[in-house]
Each structure stands twice: as structure tokens, then as C-alpha cells.
C-alpha positions, 0 to 999 in steps of 0.5 A: 141010032143017035139022031138030031133034033130040031132047033124048036124041038130042042128049044123046046125041051131045052126052056122046059129042063130050065123051067123045072132046074132053074138053078142048073149050069149049062154044062148040067142042062146038057147033061140032063139034056142027054138022059132025057133023050139019051137017043139025041145027038147034041153037043154042049156048044149048041146047047149054049146056043140054045140056052143063049138065044132062049134068054136062059143063061144064067146074067148078071146086071153089068154094074156102069159108074153111077153119076157119084162115082159108085157103081149101079146096076143095069135095069134088066129089060125083058127080051123081044123080037119080031116074028119073021115073015109076020105078015100082020096086013090080015089084020089090019092094012094100016100099021105096022111091027116096029121094034123099038129098043131093048127098053121099050121094045115092039110094038105098032106105029101107023101107015095110014090115018086113023080116025078118032074111034075106029077099030084098027086091030082085031083077034082072037087071042092065041091063049088066055090066062086070066088074072086070077080075080075080077071086081064086080059092084051088086046091089045090095038091099041098100041103096048103095053099092058094095063090093065084090071080088070074085076069082075067075078062075072060081067062075070058072069051076062053078061053070059061071065063066065062059072056059074059053073067052071067060064071059060071065055064064048067061045060064039060062041062054039056049047057046051054052055049051058043056065040056065033051066030056062032062058026061062020059066022066066020072064025077071024080074025073067030070069037066066042069067046063060050060062055053059061050056058044059052039064057037068057044067051045071049038076054038077051046080045043088050042088048049083044053083037052090036055088042059081038062080033067075029064081028057088028062086027069094029070092036069088037074095037080098043075092048075091047081099048083098055079091057082093056089100058089096065084101063080100067072105065069104058071099059068100061062105057061100051062096055057101055051105048052098045051097049045103047043102040043096039040099044035104039034100034032096037026102037022109041022107047019101048024108047029112051026106059026105056034112056036114062031109066036111062042118065040116072039113073046117078051121073055126073062129068064127065071134067074133075072126074073128071080134076081129082080124081083119080078112075080108072076 
């Protein structure tokens, strides 16, 4: 029996297809969608609308006359939008979120006087996708400092940094926690993840189970590809997708909340990133 997918489910499926086949146009994406989900009832018109809404259509920047009469390409800016019904008072009453324009995007503006040095916003990260390299200073036997470059992901793999917050670990700390799968898996699928404390371990449950080689060995190749190619966007997408999939298991409320956050992030389509030479 044919079913009509909900808007978030359809948008997620189309986003995944465009990530896998960025060169396909709307008609071919629609055909792929129906091949992937043969029980879905989705019109091409609806597919087009969702793709446009998510910024996944192939677009070219319009040409406008320059000062010398020559045509100049308009710069493509990432699209962002406010999260509907977002109440920032749960974090602070002193600022509000405002959408400025296409170029500036969105940001925070003050609602009240703010003292110098006052903390006005504190929240847990939605996902953490660290930079590939961290700079540390080492003091050798000589009197000067030497600069060393260590990759954060290498530190995590070596159990030398927290797999949730990426903080370098004190390996003698009694607060350290290992991934629960590390003691129950074979050496070929063991997880080297360590966490600062029980709180980081608990918070990691929003993404780690699907990216853990012990619990989901299939993720290993994906994360290796992201690291070897230093593809930050793929790493961030892996973390975000894992969070969405796991929140969906918790029910509609958790899914809708996380999907609203994901949908509100600034974005450029894959085609626009390619055309403008954006790396990441």
C-alpha cells in the first residue's frame, strides 16, 4: 500500500540522495527517490518544492552589470533561517535571536545591559566535529618551546582525548570512562574511545553508538574516509546524521526538536559549494 511520507522524513531522504548524487537534477532525484522507497507516494512537484526549500536545487548566481559595464557574478551566501518557536530564555534572558539579511545571516542582539566579562550564553553543543589539527607547545631539553601538531582525531583514537568534548585526557584521572563496547568486542572491532567522566559518556549517547566501531563497525570506513581526506563537511554530516537517527528512536518529540535545529543551520547546496570553490 502506498504511503505519503511526512515532511521531515521526505526532506531527510532527499538530502541523503543529493549528498550521494549531487549531479542529478530534480527529475532524476525524484526517480531515485521512488526507486529507493517504492512504497512512497510522492509527486515530482513535491520533490521540487522540498529540494528548493532545502537549497538542494542546481542554481547559478545571476549576472549583474558591474561598474565598468561588464557582468559580475553575484556572490552566493549560505542560507539560514530562524528555528520556529525557539525560546532562548532557557539559556539567557539578555539576548534574542535576529535574522539580519542574506549576507549577514542570523545572530544575537542584546535585550538588556551586559556587564564586561559576564557570561550570557552557555549550552551543550548539538554535535562536535573538531578541526583536524590542534597546536600544542612542548618544552624540550633546550630553553625554547617547540611547536608540535597533533591531530585531534588521532588523540581520540589513541585514547588520549575525550571522544565527546575532545579535551586532552589526564590518563591517571580516576574519573575516566571507557566506551561500554570496549570490553565486549574483539580486537578487530574494539572501540578506543575514552571520556573525561560519566557526564561526557552519557552525552556521547546522542551520536557515539552509531559511530562506534564496536557497536557499528560499518561506520569505521566512513570516518576513515572523512579523516584521510580531511573532509570536515562529511565528518560533521556523519555526526549530525547519527544524532538524527538516534533521536528518531526516542520518539517524535526528540526527532522534531533535532530536525528543527538541523534545518536552521546555515547551508549551501553541494552544487553551489563546488561552483564557488568552497572547501570543507
